Structure formats: C-alpha cells, structure tokens
C-alpha positions in Angstrom: 5.6 34.2 40.4 4.7 33.3 43.8 6.9 34.2 46.9 8.9 31.1 47.1 12.5 31.5 46.1 12.8 28.0 44.1 15.0 27.3 41.2 13.3 27.5 37.8 14.3 23.9 36.5 14.6 21.8 39.7 12.1 23.5 42.0 14.5 23.3 44.7 14.3 26.3 47.8 16.4 28.3 48.8 15.8 26.5 51.9 17.8 23.5 50.0 20.2 25.3 47.6 21.5 28.8 46.7 19.5 30.6 44.2 20.2 33.4 41.8 17.7 36.1 40.5 17.4 36.8 37.1 14.9 39.0 34.9 13.8 38.2 31.7 9.9 40.0 30.1 9.8 42.0 33.1 9.4 39.2 35.4 11.8 37.6 37.9 12.8 34.3 38.0 15.4 32.2 40.4 17.8 29.5 39.1 20.9 27.2 41.0 23.6 27.2 40.3 23.5 23.5 38.6 21.1 24.9 36.5 23.1 28.4 35.6 25.2 26.8 32.6 21.8 25.4 31.2 20.7 29.1 31.3 24.0 30.3 29.2 25.0 27.3 27.0 21.9 25.4 26.3 18.5 28.2 26.8 16.3 25.9 24.8 16.4 23.7 27.6 14.2 26.0 29.3 11.3 25.8 27.0 8.0 25.6 28.1 9.8 27.1 31.7 10.8 30.3 30.7 8.6 32.2 28.4 10.9 32.7 24.8 13.2 30.4 25.3 13.3 29.0 22.2 14.5 32.2 21.0 17.7 33.0 22.6 20.6 31.9 21.7 23.6 30.0 23.7 27.0 31.3 24.7 
C-alpha cells in the first residue's frame, strides 16, 4: 500500500474527502464515509479490492 491515503473503493484521496483508516489481515486501508456502509453491510462488494472480503459477513 502506498503512502497516499485514498478510499479503497472510489479511490478519492484524503485531499478530496475525509477517509478513515482500518486494518485487515495486518494491512492498513482507507475508506471514505460514503463507502463505510459497504464495508459494514455488504463486504462482498469489496471482493477484488480487499483480500478475504468473500469471507466477511455483513452486519
């Protein structure tokens, strides 16, 4: 992962929108407020973007 803080989903940088850092499998990622619900409720939509997303359960 590069030093650029960009949303995992939409690729907007922290210069464009707020981003929140989260950790998964000992790696750090960023996600914007628009896509936090995807991470919480529909993590299967992150398949291909987040390793192991297919094993996560939505809340």
